[in-house]
GUFI-932254 format. One record per residue (C-alpha): x, y, z; residue in one letter. Coordinates in pm, 1 decimal, decimal comma, always signed. Layout:
# residues N
<site><X>X</X><Y>Y</Y><Z>Z</Z><residuo>A</residuo></site>
...
***
This chain:
# residues 287
<site><X>+1,2</X><Y>-5,3</Y><Z>+18,7</Z><residuo>M</residuo></site>
<site><X>+133,8</X><Y>+361,0</Y><Z>-87,1</Z><residuo>P</residuo></site>
<site><X>+239,8</X><Y>+561,3</Y><Z>+217,4</Z><residuo>A</residuo></site>
<site><X>-17,2</X><Y>+794,8</Y><Z>+376,3</Z><residuo>I</residuo></site>
<site><X>-16,8</X><Y>+1062,7</Y><Z>+627,2</Z><residuo>A</residuo></site>
<site><X>-137,1</X><Y>+835,5</Y><Z>+901,3</Z><residuo>T</residuo></site>
<site><X>-146,0</X><Y>+1126,4</Y><Z>+1155,9</Z><residuo>E</residuo></site>
<site><X>-408,5</X><Y>+1311,7</Y><Z>+955,7</Z><residuo>A</residuo></site>
<site><X>-772,8</X><Y>+1288,9</Y><Z>+1038,2</Z><residuo>N</residuo></site>
<site><X>-971,7</X><Y>+1034,9</Y><Z>+804,8</Z><residuo>D</residuo></site>
<site><X>-1278,1</X><Y>+1158,7</Y><Z>+647,3</Z><residuo>W</residuo></site>
<site><X>-1516,7</X><Y>+881,4</Y><Z>+588,9</Z><residuo>H</residuo></site>
<site><X>-1863,8</X><Y>+774,3</Y><Z>+501,3</Z><residuo>R</residuo></site>
<site><X>-2034,7</X><Y>+430,4</Y><Z>+469,6</Z><residuo>T</residuo></site>
<site><X>-2168,0</X><Y>+318,3</Y><Z>+121,4</Z><residuo>A</residuo></site>
<site><X>-2409,7</X><Y>+81,8</Y><Z>+257,8</Z><residuo>S</residuo></site>
<site><X>-2708,1</X><Y>+342,9</Y><Z>+174,5</Z><residuo>D</residuo></site>
<site><X>-2618,6</X><Y>+351,6</Y><Z>-208,2</Z><residuo>E</residuo></site>
<site><X>-2775,4</X><Y>+131,9</Y><Z>-465,3</Z><residuo>N</residuo></site>
<site><X>-2434,6</X><Y>-49,2</Y><Z>-529,3</Z><residuo>L</residuo></site>
<site><X>-2525,2</X><Y>-364,5</Y><Z>-732,6</Z><residuo>S</residuo></site>
<site><X>-2823,1</X><Y>-579,9</Y><Z>-699,6</Z><residuo>S</residuo></site>
<site><X>-2770,5</X><Y>-735,6</Y><Z>-1059,8</Z><residuo>R</residuo></site>
<site><X>-2496,9</X><Y>-971,9</Y><Z>-1171,0</Z><residuo>N</residuo></site>
<site><X>-2381,4</X><Y>-857,1</Y><Z>-1515,3</Z><residuo>F</residuo></site>
<site><X>-2083,3</X><Y>-1012,7</Y><Z>-1681,6</Z><residuo>E</residuo></site>
<site><X>-1866,2</X><Y>-711,2</Y><Z>-1567,8</Z><residuo>H</residuo></site>
<site><X>-2008,6</X><Y>-590,3</Y><Z>-1248,3</Z><residuo>D</residuo></site>
<site><X>-1794,5</X><Y>-549,0</Y><Z>-939,0</Z><residuo>V</residuo></site>
<site><X>-2030,6</X><Y>-687,7</Y><Z>-678,2</Z><residuo>I</residuo></site>
<site><X>-1947,3</X><Y>-452,7</Y><Z>-355,8</Z><residuo>L</residuo></site>
<site><X>-2025,4</X><Y>-566,6</Y><Z>+1,7</Z><residuo>P</residuo></site>
<site><X>-2311,2</X><Y>-432,2</Y><Z>+168,6</Z><residuo>A</residuo></site>
<site><X>-2115,0</X><Y>-188,6</Y><Z>+382,0</Z><residuo>T</residuo></site>
<site><X>-1796,6</X><Y>-26,6</Y><Z>+253,1</Z><residuo>M</residuo></site>
<site><X>-1588,4</X><Y>+243,8</Y><Z>+436,8</Z><residuo>I</residuo></site>
<site><X>-1479,2</X><Y>+521,5</Y><Z>+191,4</Z><residuo>L</residuo></site>
<site><X>-1200,2</X><Y>+741,0</Y><Z>+351,9</Z><residuo>T</residuo></site>
<site><X>-980,3</X><Y>+1018,7</Y><Z>+219,6</Z><residuo>V</residuo></site>
<site><X>-624,8</X><Y>+1099,1</Y><Z>+338,2</Z><residuo>N</residuo></site>
<site><X>-356,6</X><Y>+1349,3</Y><Z>+270,3</Z><residuo>P</residuo></site>
<site><X>-61,5</X><Y>+1205,3</Y><Z>+65,0</Z><residuo>A</residuo></site>
<site><X>+268,8</X><Y>+1309,0</Y><Z>-63,0</Z><residuo>S</residuo></site>
<site><X>+321,1</X><Y>+1387,1</Y><Z>-454,7</Z><residuo>V</residuo></site>
<site><X>+570,7</X><Y>+1095,1</Y><Z>-480,1</Z><residuo>A</residuo></site>
<site><X>+304,8</X><Y>+855,7</Y><Z>-317,4</Z><residuo>A</residuo></site>
<site><X>+37,6</X><Y>+917,9</Y><Z>-589,3</Z><residuo>V</residuo></site>
<site><X>+291,1</X><Y>+907,8</Y><Z>-866,7</Z><residuo>Q</residuo></site>
<site><X>+180,3</X><Y>+570,2</Y><Z>-986,8</Z><residuo>P</residuo></site>
<site><X>-186,0</X><Y>+662,2</Y><Z>-974,2</Z><residuo>W</residuo></site>
<site><X>-106,7</X><Y>+994,5</Y><Z>-1166,8</Z><residuo>R</residuo></site>
<site><X>+49,7</X><Y>+756,4</Y><Z>-1424,3</Z><residuo>D</residuo></site>
<site><X>-276,8</X><Y>+553,6</Y><Z>-1462,6</Z><residuo>M</residuo></site>
<site><X>-450,9</X><Y>+886,4</Y><Z>-1504,7</Z><residuo>H</residuo></site>
<site><X>-234,2</X><Y>+975,0</Y><Z>-1792,3</Z><residuo>R</residuo></site>
<site><X>-282,4</X><Y>+653,2</Y><Z>-1955,5</Z><residuo>L</residuo></site>
<site><X>-664,4</X><Y>+734,2</Y><Z>-1965,3</Z><residuo>E</residuo></site>
<site><X>-600,2</X><Y>+1088,8</Y><Z>-2109,3</Z><residuo>M</residuo></site>
<site><X>-394,5</X><Y>+1062,3</Y><Z>-2450,5</Z><residuo>P</residuo></site>
<site><X>-393,0</X><Y>+1433,9</Y><Z>-2455,0</Z><residuo>C</residuo></site>
<site><X>-220,2</X><Y>+1749,6</Y><Z>-2318,6</Z><residuo>Q</residuo></site>
<site><X>-301,3</X><Y>+1761,9</Y><Z>-1939,6</Z><residuo>I</residuo></site>
<site><X>-292,6</X><Y>+2153,0</Y><Z>-1859,0</Z><residuo>I</residuo></site>
<site><X>-235,0</X><Y>+2110,6</Y><Z>-1507,6</Z><residuo>H</residuo></site>
<site><X>+19,8</X><Y>+1845,8</Y><Z>-1505,2</Z><residuo>D</residuo></site>
<site><X>+290,4</X><Y>+2079,3</Y><Z>-1417,4</Z><residuo>S</residuo></site>
<site><X>+134,9</X><Y>+2182,1</Y><Z>-1075,7</Z><residuo>I</residuo></site>
<site><X>+268,3</X><Y>+1852,7</Y><Z>-917,3</Z><residuo>H</residuo></site>
<site><X>+614,1</X><Y>+1948,4</Y><Z>-988,5</Z><residuo>G</residuo></site>
<site><X>+610,9</X><Y>+2289,6</Y><Z>-835,9</Z><residuo>R</residuo></site>
<site><X>+678,4</X><Y>+2245,4</Y><Z>-450,1</Z><residuo>P</residuo></site>
<site><X>+431,8</X><Y>+2390,4</Y><Z>-239,9</Z><residuo>G</residuo></site>
<site><X>+178,3</X><Y>+2436,9</Y><Z>-506,5</Z><residuo>W</residuo></site>
<site><X>-52,5</X><Y>+2086,7</Y><Z>-425,2</Z><residuo>T</residuo></site>
<site><X>-189,6</X><Y>+1896,5</Y><Z>-193,1</Z><residuo>Q</residuo></site>
<site><X>-260,6</X><Y>+1528,2</Y><Z>-277,9</Z><residuo>E</residuo></site>
<site><X>-508,6</X><Y>+1306,8</Y><Z>-108,2</Z><residuo>Y</residuo></site>
<site><X>-539,0</X><Y>+924,0</Y><Z>-145,2</Z><residuo>F</residuo></site>
<site><X>-890,8</X><Y>+773,4</Y><Z>-165,7</Z><residuo>L</residuo></site>
<site><X>-963,2</X><Y>+430,7</Y><Z>+4,9</Z><residuo>F</residuo></site>
<site><X>-1236,4</X><Y>+204,6</Y><Z>+28,4</Z><residuo>A</residuo></site>
<site><X>-1205,9</X><Y>-32,0</Y><Z>+345,9</Z><residuo>D</residuo></site>
<site><X>-844,3</X><Y>+79,8</Y><Z>+386,0</Z><residuo>G</residuo></site>
<site><X>-740,5</X><Y>-21,5</Y><Z>+26,7</Z><residuo>V</residuo></site>
<site><X>-614,8</X><Y>+289,8</Y><Z>-205,1</Z><residuo>P</residuo></site>
<site><X>-868,8</X><Y>+308,7</Y><Z>-502,5</Z><residuo>I</residuo></site>
<site><X>-760,1</X><Y>+656,1</Y><Z>-626,3</Z><residuo>G</residuo></site>
<site><X>-645,0</X><Y>+1001,5</Y><Z>-551,9</Z><residuo>Y</residuo></site>
<site><X>-734,8</X><Y>+1370,8</Y><Z>-570,6</Z><residuo>G</residuo></site>
<site><X>-514,3</X><Y>+1685,2</Y><Z>-610,7</Z><residuo>S</residuo></site>
<site><X>-594,7</X><Y>+2036,9</Y><Z>-458,2</Z><residuo>L</residuo></site>
<site><X>-409,3</X><Y>+2333,5</Y><Z>-584,9</Z><residuo>A</residuo></site>
<site><X>-296,9</X><Y>+2588,7</Y><Z>-316,9</Z><residuo>I</residuo></site>
<site><X>-53,6</X><Y>+2804,3</Y><Z>-440,8</Z><residuo>A</residuo></site>
<site><X>-0,1</X><Y>+3042,8</Y><Z>-761,7</Z><residuo>G</residuo></site>
<site><X>-328,3</X><Y>+3159,9</Y><Z>-913,2</Z><residuo>P</residuo></site>
<site><X>-527,9</X><Y>+2913,8</Y><Z>-660,0</Z><residuo>W</residuo></site>
<site><X>-354,7</X><Y>+3069,2</Y><Z>-345,3</Z><residuo>K</residuo></site>
<site><X>-666,8</X><Y>+3236,2</Y><Z>-216,1</Z><residuo>D</residuo></site>
<site><X>-899,7</X><Y>+2964,2</Y><Z>-366,6</Z><residuo>K</residuo></site>
<site><X>-808,3</X><Y>+2575,9</Y><Z>-286,1</Z><residuo>P</residuo></site>
<site><X>-908,3</X><Y>+2418,1</Y><Z>-626,8</Z><residuo>T</residuo></site>
<site><X>-964,2</X><Y>+2038,8</Y><Z>-727,5</Z><residuo>I</residuo></site>
<site><X>-761,5</X><Y>+2000,5</Y><Z>-1034,9</Z><residuo>Y</residuo></site>
<site><X>-723,6</X><Y>+1615,3</Y><Z>-1085,3</Z><residuo>E</residuo></site>
<site><X>-934,2</X><Y>+1330,8</Y><Z>-944,5</Z><residuo>F</residuo></site>
<site><X>-879,9</X><Y>+962,5</Y><Z>-1028,4</Z><residuo>Y</residuo></site>
<site><X>-1059,5</X><Y>+655,3</Y><Z>-920,5</Z><residuo>V</residuo></site>
<site><X>-967,9</X><Y>+319,3</Y><Z>-1049,1</Z><residuo>A</residuo></site>
<site><X>-1217,0</X><Y>+173,8</Y><Z>-1307,2</Z><residuo>P</residuo></site>
<site><X>-1337,9</X><Y>-129,5</Y><Z>-1089,4</Z><residuo>P</residuo></site>
<site><X>-1434,1</X><Y>+137,5</Y><Z>-811,4</Z><residuo>R</residuo></site>
<site><X>-1601,3</X><Y>+397,1</Y><Z>-1007,6</Z><residuo>R</residuo></site>
<site><X>-1955,7</X><Y>+299,9</Y><Z>-884,4</Z><residuo>Q</residuo></site>
<site><X>-1841,5</X><Y>+526,6</Y><Z>-569,8</Z><residuo>Q</residuo></site>
<site><X>-1698,3</X><Y>+847,2</Y><Z>-760,6</Z><residuo>V</residuo></site>
<site><X>-1988,1</X><Y>+1076,0</Y><Z>-619,7</Z><residuo>F</residuo></site>
<site><X>-1942,6</X><Y>+950,5</Y><Z>-271,1</Z><residuo>A</residuo></site>
<site><X>-1553,2</X><Y>+974,3</Y><Z>-282,1</Z><residuo>L</residuo></site>
<site><X>-1577,7</X><Y>+1334,9</Y><Z>-443,1</Z><residuo>F</residuo></site>
<site><X>-1810,7</X><Y>+1435,1</Y><Z>-161,4</Z><residuo>E</residuo></site>
<site><X>-1558,8</X><Y>+1322,9</Y><Z>+96,8</Z><residuo>I</residuo></site>
<site><X>-1257,8</X><Y>+1468,6</Y><Z>-88,8</Z><residuo>L</residuo></site>
<site><X>-1455,2</X><Y>+1811,1</Y><Z>-111,6</Z><residuo>L</residuo></site>
<site><X>-1496,4</X><Y>+1795,8</Y><Z>+256,9</Z><residuo>A</residuo></site>
<site><X>-1155,2</X><Y>+1674,2</Y><Z>+352,4</Z><residuo>A</residuo></site>
<site><X>-958,3</X><Y>+1934,4</Y><Z>+126,7</Z><residuo>S</residuo></site>
<site><X>-1174,1</X><Y>+2242,6</Y><Z>+205,7</Z><residuo>G</residuo></site>
<site><X>-1190,6</X><Y>+2313,1</Y><Z>-194,0</Z><residuo>A</residuo></site>
<site><X>-1393,2</X><Y>+2603,4</Y><Z>-292,2</Z><residuo>V</residuo></site>
<site><X>-1358,8</X><Y>+2559,7</Y><Z>-681,3</Z><residuo>A</residuo></site>
<site><X>-1302,3</X><Y>+2285,6</Y><Z>-933,9</Z><residuo>I</residuo></site>
<site><X>-1087,8</X><Y>+2356,1</Y><Z>-1252,8</Z><residuo>E</residuo></site>
<site><X>-1052,5</X><Y>+2071,3</Y><Z>-1530,1</Z><residuo>T</residuo></site>
<site><X>-1044,1</X><Y>+2033,1</Y><Z>-1901,4</Z><residuo>Q</residuo></site>
<site><X>-1365,8</X><Y>+1877,8</Y><Z>-2079,1</Z><residuo>S</residuo></site>
<site><X>-1156,2</X><Y>+1575,9</Y><Z>-2233,6</Z><residuo>N</residuo></site>
<site><X>-1097,6</X><Y>+1450,7</Y><Z>-1849,0</Z><residuo>D</residuo></site>
<site><X>-1474,7</X><Y>+1288,2</Y><Z>-1835,0</Z><residuo>P</residuo></site>
<site><X>-1436,6</X><Y>+1205,5</Y><Z>-1481,1</Z><residuo>L</residuo></site>
<site><X>-1359,7</X><Y>+1535,7</Y><Z>-1312,4</Z><residuo>L</residuo></site>
<site><X>-1593,6</X><Y>+1723,2</Y><Z>-1591,8</Z><residuo>T</residuo></site>
<site><X>-1874,7</X><Y>+1492,4</Y><Z>-1451,0</Z><residuo>T</residuo></site>
<site><X>-1783,0</X><Y>+1604,2</Y><Z>-1104,1</Z><residuo>M</residuo></site>
<site><X>-1751,5</X><Y>+1957,9</Y><Z>-1190,2</Z><residuo>L</residuo></site>
<site><X>-2119,6</X><Y>+1970,4</Y><Z>-1316,1</Z><residuo>H</residuo></site>
<site><X>-2257,4</X><Y>+1791,3</Y><Z>-1030,2</Z><residuo>A</residuo></site>
<site><X>-2085,0</X><Y>+1977,9</Y><Z>-770,7</Z><residuo>F</residuo></site>
<site><X>-2021,0</X><Y>+2318,6</Y><Z>-880,1</Z><residuo>A</residuo></site>
<site><X>-2184,3</X><Y>+2626,5</Y><Z>-979,7</Z><residuo>Q</residuo></site>
<site><X>-2135,3</X><Y>+2915,6</Y><Z>-1205,9</Z><residuo>N</residuo></site>
<site><X>-1916,1</X><Y>+2684,7</Y><Z>-1445,1</Z><residuo>V</residuo></site>
<site><X>-1746,9</X><Y>+2904,0</Y><Z>-1708,6</Z><residuo>V</residuo></site>
<site><X>-1504,7</X><Y>+2795,0</Y><Z>-1986,6</Z><residuo>S</residuo></site>
<site><X>-1151,0</X><Y>+2987,4</Y><Z>-1938,3</Z><residuo>E</residuo></site>
<site><X>-983,3</X><Y>+2855,9</Y><Z>-2247,9</Z><residuo>S</residuo></site>
<site><X>-1017,4</X><Y>+2640,0</Y><Z>-2571,3</Z><residuo>I</residuo></site>
<site><X>-798,3</X><Y>+2354,4</Y><Z>-2615,5</Z><residuo>L</residuo></site>
<site><X>-649,7</X><Y>+2260,8</Y><Z>-2958,4</Z><residuo>F</residuo></site>
<site><X>-504,9</X><Y>+1952,0</Y><Z>-3085,1</Z><residuo>E</residuo></site>
<site><X>-319,5</X><Y>+1896,4</Y><Z>-3437,4</Z><residuo>D</residuo></site>
<site><X>-509,9</X><Y>+1736,6</Y><Z>-3696,8</Z><residuo>R</residuo></site>
<site><X>-383,4</X><Y>+1873,4</Y><Z>-4068,8</Z><residuo>F</residuo></site>
<site><X>-73,4</X><Y>+1943,5</Y><Z>-4210,2</Z><residuo>T</residuo></site>
<site><X>-64,4</X><Y>+2297,9</Y><Z>-4397,9</Z><residuo>T</residuo></site>
<site><X>+191,1</X><Y>+2456,5</Y><Z>-4636,5</Z><residuo>A</residuo></site>
<site><X>+143,3</X><Y>+2827,9</Y><Z>-4563,6</Z><residuo>H</residuo></site>
<site><X>+430,8</X><Y>+3035,9</Y><Z>-4744,2</Z><residuo>A</residuo></site>
<site><X>+354,5</X><Y>+3415,0</Y><Z>-4717,3</Z><residuo>P</residuo></site>
<site><X>+559,9</X><Y>+3639,9</Y><Z>-4924,5</Z><residuo>A</residuo></site>
<site><X>+916,0</X><Y>+3729,1</Y><Z>-4803,0</Z><residuo>E</residuo></site>
<site><X>+831,7</X><Y>+3555,6</Y><Z>-4475,0</Z><residuo>A</residuo></site>
<site><X>+1121,3</X><Y>+3345,3</Y><Z>-4317,0</Z><residuo>V</residuo></site>
<site><X>+1105,5</X><Y>+3127,6</Y><Z>-4003,1</Z><residuo>F</residuo></site>
<site><X>+1430,2</X><Y>+3108,7</Y><Z>-3817,3</Z><residuo>R</residuo></site>
<site><X>+1588,1</X><Y>+3111,8</Y><Z>-3473,9</Z><residuo>R</residuo></site>
<site><X>+1587,8</X><Y>+3443,9</Y><Z>-3283,9</Z><residuo>A</residuo></site>
<site><X>+1947,7</X><Y>+3597,9</Y><Z>-3211,7</Z><residuo>T</residuo></site>
<site><X>+2065,5</X><Y>+3846,6</Y><Z>-2979,6</Z><residuo>P</residuo></site>
<site><X>+2061,0</X><Y>+4101,6</Y><Z>-3252,3</Z><residuo>D</residuo></site>
<site><X>+1686,6</X><Y>+4057,1</Y><Z>-3264,5</Z><residuo>D</residuo></site>
<site><X>+1628,5</X><Y>+4186,0</Y><Z>-2925,3</Z><residuo>S</residuo></site>
<site><X>+1543,3</X><Y>+4580,6</Y><Z>-3031,9</Z><residuo>A</residuo></site>
<site><X>+1293,7</X><Y>+4480,7</Y><Z>-3292,5</Z><residuo>Q</residuo></site>
<site><X>+1137,2</X><Y>+4234,1</Y><Z>-3062,2</Z><residuo>V</residuo></site>
<site><X>+1094,0</X><Y>+4482,4</Y><Z>-2788,0</Z><residuo>E</residuo></site>
<site><X>+936,5</X><Y>+4727,4</Y><Z>-3050,6</Z><residuo>Q</residuo></site>
<site><X>+697,3</X><Y>+4469,0</Y><Z>-3147,1</Z><residuo>R</residuo></site>
<site><X>+586,3</X><Y>+4392,0</Y><Z>-2804,0</Z><residuo>E</residuo></site>
<site><X>+677,2</X><Y>+4030,6</Y><Z>-2866,9</Z><residuo>L</residuo></site>
<site><X>+799,4</X><Y>+3790,4</Y><Z>-2585,0</Z><residuo>D</residuo></site>
<site><X>+1164,8</X><Y>+3826,7</Y><Z>-2552,6</Z><residuo>S</residuo></site>
<site><X>+1215,6</X><Y>+3477,4</Y><Z>-2438,7</Z><residuo>G</residuo></site>
<site><X>+1076,5</X><Y>+3319,8</Y><Z>-2748,6</Z><residuo>A</residuo></site>
<site><X>+1330,1</X><Y>+3127,4</Y><Z>-2941,7</Z><residuo>K</residuo></site>
<site><X>+1179,1</X><Y>+3136,3</Y><Z>-3289,0</Z><residuo>W</residuo></site>
<site><X>+1078,8</X><Y>+3430,7</Y><Z>-3516,6</Z><residuo>L</residuo></site>
<site><X>+927,2</X><Y>+3504,8</Y><Z>-3848,5</Z><residuo>V</residuo></site>
<site><X>+1058,1</X><Y>+3802,5</Y><Z>-4042,4</Z><residuo>T</residuo></site>
<site><X>+904,0</X><Y>+3950,1</Y><Z>-4335,3</Z><residuo>V</residuo></site>
<site><X>+1126,5</X><Y>+4154,1</Y><Z>-4600,2</Z><residuo>G</residuo></site>
<site><X>+1387,7</X><Y>+4128,3</Y><Z>-4324,8</Z><residuo>G</residuo></site>
<site><X>+1207,6</X><Y>+4286,9</Y><Z>-4038,4</Z><residuo>A</residuo></site>
<site><X>+1094,0</X><Y>+4087,1</Y><Z>-3727,7</Z><residuo>V</residuo></site>
<site><X>+727,5</X><Y>+4037,6</Y><Z>-3748,3</Z><residuo>A</residuo></site>
<site><X>+633,5</X><Y>+3765,1</Y><Z>-3499,8</Z><residuo>A</residuo></site>
<site><X>+775,6</X><Y>+3540,7</Y><Z>-3237,6</Z><residuo>A</residuo></site>
<site><X>+699,9</X><Y>+3214,9</Y><Z>-3057,0</Z><residuo>G</residuo></site>
<site><X>+809,1</X><Y>+2904,3</Y><Z>-2889,9</Z><residuo>D</residuo></site>
<site><X>+713,6</X><Y>+2563,2</Y><Z>-2740,4</Z><residuo>I</residuo></site>
<site><X>+675,9</X><Y>+2483,9</Y><Z>-2388,3</Z><residuo>L</residuo></site>
<site><X>+720,8</X><Y>+2149,3</Y><Z>-2237,9</Z><residuo>F</residuo></site>
<site><X>+632,0</X><Y>+2197,0</Y><Z>-1870,4</Z><residuo>H</residuo></site>
<site><X>+300,4</X><Y>+1987,8</Y><Z>-1937,4</Z><residuo>Y</residuo></site>
<site><X>+313,6</X><Y>+1576,0</Y><Z>-1965,8</Z><residuo>N</residuo></site>
<site><X>+532,5</X><Y>+1467,6</Y><Z>-2242,4</Z><residuo>R</residuo></site>
<site><X>+527,6</X><Y>+1431,4</Y><Z>-2535,0</Z><residuo>P</residuo></site>
<site><X>+303,5</X><Y>+1747,2</Y><Z>-2573,4</Z><residuo>Y</residuo></site>
<site><X>+426,1</X><Y>+2072,4</Y><Z>-2634,3</Z><residuo>G</residuo></site>
<site><X>+225,7</X><Y>+2390,5</Y><Z>-2595,4</Z><residuo>D</residuo></site>
<site><X>+272,3</X><Y>+2628,5</Y><Z>-2884,5</Z><residuo>I</residuo></site>
<site><X>+239,4</X><Y>+3018,8</Y><Z>-2799,7</Z><residuo>Y</residuo></site>
<site><X>+295,2</X><Y>+3285,9</Y><Z>-3049,4</Z><residuo>M</residuo></site>
<site><X>+253,0</X><Y>+3673,1</Y><Z>-3113,0</Z><residuo>K</residuo></site>
<site><X>+250,4</X><Y>+3866,3</Y><Z>-3428,1</Z><residuo>V</residuo></site>
<site><X>+343,9</X><Y>+4220,0</Y><Z>-3415,3</Z><residuo>G</residuo></site>
<site><X>+72,5</X><Y>+4478,0</Y><Z>-3504,6</Z><residuo>E</residuo></site>
<site><X>+202,1</X><Y>+4607,4</Y><Z>-3870,7</Z><residuo>P</residuo></site>
<site><X>+201,2</X><Y>+4223,8</Y><Z>-3968,0</Z><residuo>F</residuo></site>
<site><X>-131,5</X><Y>+4111,1</Y><Z>-3870,6</Z><residuo>R</residuo></site>
<site><X>-402,4</X><Y>+3954,2</Y><Z>-4090,2</Z><residuo>R</residuo></site>
<site><X>-149,4</X><Y>+3875,3</Y><Z>-4358,2</Z><residuo>R</residuo></site>
<site><X>-106,8</X><Y>+3477,9</Y><Z>-4264,4</Z><residuo>G</residuo></site>
<site><X>+210,6</X><Y>+3556,1</Y><Z>-4070,9</Z><residuo>V</residuo></site>
<site><X>+69,8</X><Y>+3398,2</Y><Z>-3754,1</Z><residuo>G</residuo></site>
<site><X>-50,3</X><Y>+3078,9</Y><Z>-3915,2</Z><residuo>A</residuo></site>
<site><X>+294,8</X><Y>+3030,0</Y><Z>-4087,8</Z><residuo>Y</residuo></site>
<site><X>+459,9</X><Y>+3065,2</Y><Z>-3748,5</Z><residuo>L</residuo></site>
<site><X>+248,5</X><Y>+2816,6</Y><Z>-3590,0</Z><residuo>V</residuo></site>
<site><X>+287,3</X><Y>+2561,3</Y><Z>-3870,7</Z><residuo>Q</residuo></site>
<site><X>+640,2</X><Y>+2585,6</Y><Z>-3844,2</Z><residuo>E</residuo></site>
<site><X>+638,2</X><Y>+2534,6</Y><Z>-3467,4</Z><residuo>L</residuo></site>
<site><X>+440,6</X><Y>+2252,0</Y><Z>-3510,2</Z><residuo>K</residuo></site>
<site><X>+714,9</X><Y>+2132,2</Y><Z>-3735,4</Z><residuo>R</residuo></site>
<site><X>+1000,4</X><Y>+2170,5</Y><Z>-3497,7</Z><residuo>I</residuo></site>
<site><X>+785,1</X><Y>+2002,0</Y><Z>-3244,0</Z><residuo>C</residuo></site>
<site><X>+742,2</X><Y>+1684,8</Y><Z>-3439,3</Z><residuo>Y</residuo></site>
<site><X>+1107,7</X><Y>+1671,2</Y><Z>-3532,1</Z><residuo>E</residuo></site>
<site><X>+1174,1</X><Y>+1673,9</Y><Z>-3183,3</Z><residuo>G</residuo></site>
<site><X>+960,5</X><Y>+1358,4</Y><Z>-3111,5</Z><residuo>G</residuo></site>
<site><X>+684,5</X><Y>+1557,0</Y><Z>-2953,3</Z><residuo>N</residuo></site>
<site><X>+315,8</X><Y>+1635,8</Y><Z>-3036,2</Z><residuo>V</residuo></site>
<site><X>+204,3</X><Y>+1990,2</Y><Z>-3071,6</Z><residuo>P</residuo></site>
<site><X>-87,7</X><Y>+2140,7</Y><Z>-2897,1</Z><residuo>A</residuo></site>
<site><X>-246,9</X><Y>+2516,9</Y><Z>-2812,9</Z><residuo>A</residuo></site>
<site><X>-523,0</X><Y>+2686,5</Y><Z>-2643,3</Z><residuo>R</residuo></site>
<site><X>-638,3</X><Y>+3021,9</Y><Z>-2663,8</Z><residuo>C</residuo></site>
<site><X>-890,5</X><Y>+3225,1</Y><Z>-2459,7</Z><residuo>N</residuo></site>
<site><X>-1250,3</X><Y>+3190,1</Y><Z>-2551,9</Z><residuo>V</residuo></site>
<site><X>-1314,6</X><Y>+3530,7</Y><Z>-2686,3</Z><residuo>K</residuo></site>
<site><X>-992,8</X><Y>+3552,9</Y><Z>-2886,7</Z><residuo>N</residuo></site>
<site><X>-1128,7</X><Y>+3519,4</Y><Z>-3224,6</Z><residuo>L</residuo></site>
<site><X>-807,9</X><Y>+3609,4</Y><Z>-3398,6</Z><residuo>A</residuo></site>
<site><X>-626,2</X><Y>+3318,0</Y><Z>-3223,6</Z><residuo>S</residuo></site>
<site><X>-875,9</X><Y>+3084,4</Y><Z>-3278,3</Z><residuo>R</residuo></site>
<site><X>-889,4</X><Y>+3142,6</Y><Z>-3656,2</Z><residuo>R</residuo></site>
<site><X>-501,8</X><Y>+3148,7</Y><Z>-3658,3</Z><residuo>T</residuo></site>
<site><X>-462,8</X><Y>+2791,1</Y><Z>-3479,4</Z><residuo>L</residuo></site>
<site><X>-754,8</X><Y>+2648,7</Y><Z>-3733,8</Z><residuo>Q</residuo></site>
<site><X>-572,0</X><Y>+2782,1</Y><Z>-4032,4</Z><residuo>R</residuo></site>
<site><X>-250,7</X><Y>+2599,5</Y><Z>-3912,5</Z><residuo>A</residuo></site>
<site><X>-420,8</X><Y>+2268,7</Y><Z>-3880,2</Z><residuo>G</residuo></site>
<site><X>-544,3</X><Y>+2278,8</Y><Z>-3517,6</Z><residuo>F</residuo></site>
<site><X>-881,1</X><Y>+2184,2</Y><Z>-3432,4</Z><residuo>V</residuo></site>
<site><X>-1073,7</X><Y>+2239,8</Y><Z>-3096,3</Z><residuo>P</residuo></site>
<site><X>-1081,5</X><Y>+1937,5</Y><Z>-2852,6</Z><residuo>C</residuo></site>
<site><X>-1181,9</X><Y>+2077,6</Y><Z>-2544,8</Z><residuo>G</residuo></site>
<site><X>-1224,7</X><Y>+2366,9</Y><Z>-2293,2</Z><residuo>H</residuo></site>
<site><X>-1070,2</X><Y>+2443,4</Y><Z>-1963,0</Z><residuo>I</residuo></site>
<site><X>-1368,4</X><Y>+2483,1</Y><Z>-1730,2</Z><residuo>L</residuo></site>
<site><X>-1399,9</X><Y>+2619,4</Y><Z>-1371,4</Z><residuo>T</residuo></site>
<site><X>-1659,4</X><Y>+2656,8</Y><Z>-1130,5</Z><residuo>G</residuo></site>
<site><X>-1720,4</X><Y>+2725,4</Y><Z>-766,2</Z><residuo>S</residuo></site>
<site><X>-1809,3</X><Y>+2451,8</Y><Z>-522,2</Z><residuo>V</residuo></site>
<site><X>-2172,8</X><Y>+2456,2</Y><Z>-432,3</Z><residuo>A</residuo></site>
<site><X>-2221,4</X><Y>+2420,5</Y><Z>-68,7</Z><residuo>R</residuo></site>
<site><X>-2561,4</X><Y>+2275,0</Y><Z>+70,1</Z><residuo>P</residuo></site>
***
């Protein structure tokens, strides 16, 4: 059994009052008449094997994956049934979530998912979470979000790559950034840390890069086009080439943008990305 924080208080409930299973289908797991469900704090290292199982069920970029690697940003919880670990939950407690502890991961082993709602209730109670945040292509936590939260909104649209494009704007050149580009990058109000540029007629027009602080092999593409060069296909060309660099490195490109950013949505789609989900957030609805 993975190590748990035994000095912490258990939050628990019995499952005897639930309609567990009275019918014996071929793949049913017949549960005992009474089951004690508990939640205990755990370390990031202790829940790592469970996170690996969660990743296997999520064949996509996991937006909040990097939180686990930031010391002090997350509190993990083991979920138990009759003392046996059956899953975990993650609570963000620092960074943007410092003043609103937020559940951002929730995983239960498939044979025990008849108890997901009861488990999530005691996770909410044990963690003191005031919000839930997930991506809509995570079906388990998305279901919990809509069952236990209110004022649910979309913060971002997620994109996955589906099409190869061949954009080639006139006089546009894709290349690595150099120290000599810094003045033009600043003038265009582009990201000074971006490693890749597009120039048009020799002038710096756009900058972008790929972030790898999410679950590998996924790389998160971002970019910005300078005002004088917008609406000329430069952005789609830059995204197209960043996708190529991502694939050449053995990675899979992904992207996201604000729901209301129509220009970014169009640029990503022109470069071969298609929408695959949303980042959703909502406040916990207390009884």
